C-alpha positions in Angstrom: 1.8 -29.7 -34.6 4.3 -30.1 -31.8 6.8 -27.3 -31.2 9.9 -27.3 -29.2 11.8 -24.6 -27.3 15.3 -24.9 -26.2 17.6 -22.2 -24.8 21.0 -22.0 -23.1 22.4 -18.8 -21.5 25.9 -18.7 -22.6 27.9 -19.8 -25.8 29.9 -22.2 -23.5 26.8 -24.3 -23.1 25.2 -26.8 -25.7 21.8 -27.3 -26.8 22.5 -30.8 -27.8 21.1 -32.7 -24.6 17.8 -30.4 -24.9 17.3 -31.2 -28.7 17.7 -34.8 -28.0 15.0 -34.9 -25.5 12.6 -32.9 -27.4 13.4 -35.3 -30.4 12.5 -38.3 -28.1 9.2 -36.3 -27.0 7.9 -36.4 -30.4 8.7 -32.5 -31.2 8.4 -32.1 -34.9 10.1 -28.4 -35.1 12.5 -26.9 -32.5 13.3 -23.3 -32.0 16.4 -22.9 -30.3 18.6 -20.0 -29.1 21.8 -18.9 -27.0 20.1 -16.0 -24.9 20.0 -15.1 -21.4 16.8 -15.9 -19.7 16.5 -12.5 -18.3 16.4 -10.9 -21.7 12.9 -10.1 -22.8 13.6 -9.8 -26.4 14.6 -13.5 -27.4 14.2 -13.8 -31.1 13.3 -17.6 -31.3 10.9 -17.7 -28.6 9.1 -14.6 -30.5 9.3 -16.8 -33.6 7.7 -19.6 -31.7 5.0 -17.4 -30.2 4.0 -16.3 -33.8 4.1 -19.6 -35.2 1.7 -21.4 -32.8 -1.9 -22.0 -33.7 -4.9 -23.6 -32.1 -4.3 -27.3 -31.5 -0.4 -27.1 -31.5 1.7 -28.0 -28.3 4.6 -26.4 -27.1 7.3 -28.8 -25.2 10.2 -27.7 -23.3 12.6 -29.7 -21.3 12.5 -27.7 -18.2 10.3 -24.5 -17.2 13.4 -22.4 -16.6 14.4 -22.8 -20.2 11.3 -21.0 -21.2 10.5 -18.3 -18.5 12.9 -16.1 -16.4 10.3 -15.7 -13.5 6.8 -17.4 -12.5 5.1 -14.0 -13.9 6.8 -14.4 -17.1 5.8 -18.2 -17.1 2.4 -17.4 -16.5 2.1 -14.5 -19.1 3.6 -16.8 -21.8 1.4 -19.8 -20.8 -1.6 -17.3 -20.7 -1.0 -16.3 -24.2 -0.8 -20.0 -25.2 -4.0 -20.6 -23.6 -5.7 -17.7 -25.2 -4.7 -19.1 -28.7 -5.6 -22.6 -27.8 -1.9 -24.2 -27.5 -1.3 -26.7 -25.2 2.0 -26.8 -23.0 4.1 -29.5 -21.5 7.4 -29.3 -19.6 9.4 -32.8 -19.6 11.0 -32.3 -16.4 8.2 -30.5 -14.7 5.5 -33.1 -15.2 2.8 -31.2 -13.0 3.1 -28.5 -16.0 1.2 -30.0 -18.6 -1.7 -28.2 -20.2 -2.7 -31.3 -22.0 -4.1 -33.2 -18.6 -6.8 -31.8 -16.3 -4.5 -32.2 -13.4 -1.8 -30.1 -15.2 -4.4 -27.3 -16.2 -5.5 -27.3 -12.2 -2.1 -26.6 -11.1 -1.3 -24.0 -13.5 -4.6 -22.4 -12.8 -3.8 -22.4 -8.9 -0.2 -21.0 -9.7 -1.8 -18.2 -11.7 -4.2 -17.3 -8.9 -1.4 -17.2 -6.5 0.7 -15.1 -8.6 -2.3 -12.8 -9.1 -2.8 -12.6 -5.4 1.0 -11.7 -4.8 1.0 -9.1 -7.2 -2.2 -7.4 -5.4 -0.2 -7.8 -2.2 2.7 -6.3 -3.6 0.9 -3.3 -5.3 -1.3 -2.7 -1.9 2.1 -2.5 0.1 3.9 -0.4 -2.4 0.7 2.1 -2.2 0.6 2.1 1.5 4.5 2.8 1.7 4.3 5.7 -0.7 1.7 7.5 0.9 3.3 7.3 4.3 6.4 8.4 2.8 4.6 11.4 1.2 2.9 12.1 4.5 6.5 12.3 6.1 7.3 14.9 3.4 9.4 12.5 1.1 9.9 13.9 -2.2 9.7 11.4 -5.2 11.2 11.7 -8.7 14.8 12.8 -9.6 16.6 15.2 -7.5 16.0 18.8 -8.8 19.2 19.9 -10.9 19.0 23.4 -9.7 18.9 24.4 -5.9 15.9 26.9 -5.0 18.3 29.9 -4.8 19.6 29.0 -8.3 16.0 28.6 -9.4 15.3 32.0 -8.3 18.3 33.6 -9.8 17.6 31.9 -13.3 14.0 33.2 -13.3 15.5 36.7 -12.4 17.9 36.4 -15.2 15.4 35.0 -17.7 12.9 38.2 -16.7 15.7 40.4 -17.6 16.0 39.2 -20.9 19.0 36.9 -20.8 18.7 33.8 -23.3 17.7 30.6 -21.7 20.8 28.8 -23.6 23.1 31.1 -21.7 21.4 30.8 -18.2 21.7 27.0 -18.6 25.2 27.0 -19.7 26.2 28.8 -16.4 24.5 26.3 -14.3 25.7 23.2 -16.3 21.9 22.3 -17.4 20.0 22.5 -20.7 18.1 25.5 -22.0 15.0 23.5 -21.5 15.7 22.9 -17.9 15.6 26.7 -17.5 12.5 27.4 -19.8 10.5 24.8 -17.6 11.0 27.0 -14.4 7.8 28.4 -13.1 7.6 31.5 -11.1 
């Protein structure tokens, strides 16, 4: 079966041109929606992903209608590939897994994206290590100063309730109860 996916970002836009192009391309069933590409919970895309089976083909008018980033595109195409589903983009003719040339291009892009992810991971790790060596603290800013923490611990040791102590510092009782000596 040949499925199509069409998407526009806002209510002011129309799906008509995409539907027409998909019809001309021989698409049998179209999943269409109005949703931002930045949203990861696109209902019609999820329905399409559930509907496709081995031997099916998914067609879009342009790649940006399907995915919000290269990584997102490669993840979606990876899922299609694992299920034996072919993919074609009408405007981006190189993105066609029904041809050897298209599969090669997507494999190269996938390799480049993986290489980029590894470089980013490595740079981030090195940056965090250098920051720790400089004494940089990570995580959220503490809600209490060191003096307030010490004072709260003394009040707790004296038997005052964590809830009352928390109220006096405008924090929750659980924040006070997590304090360590």
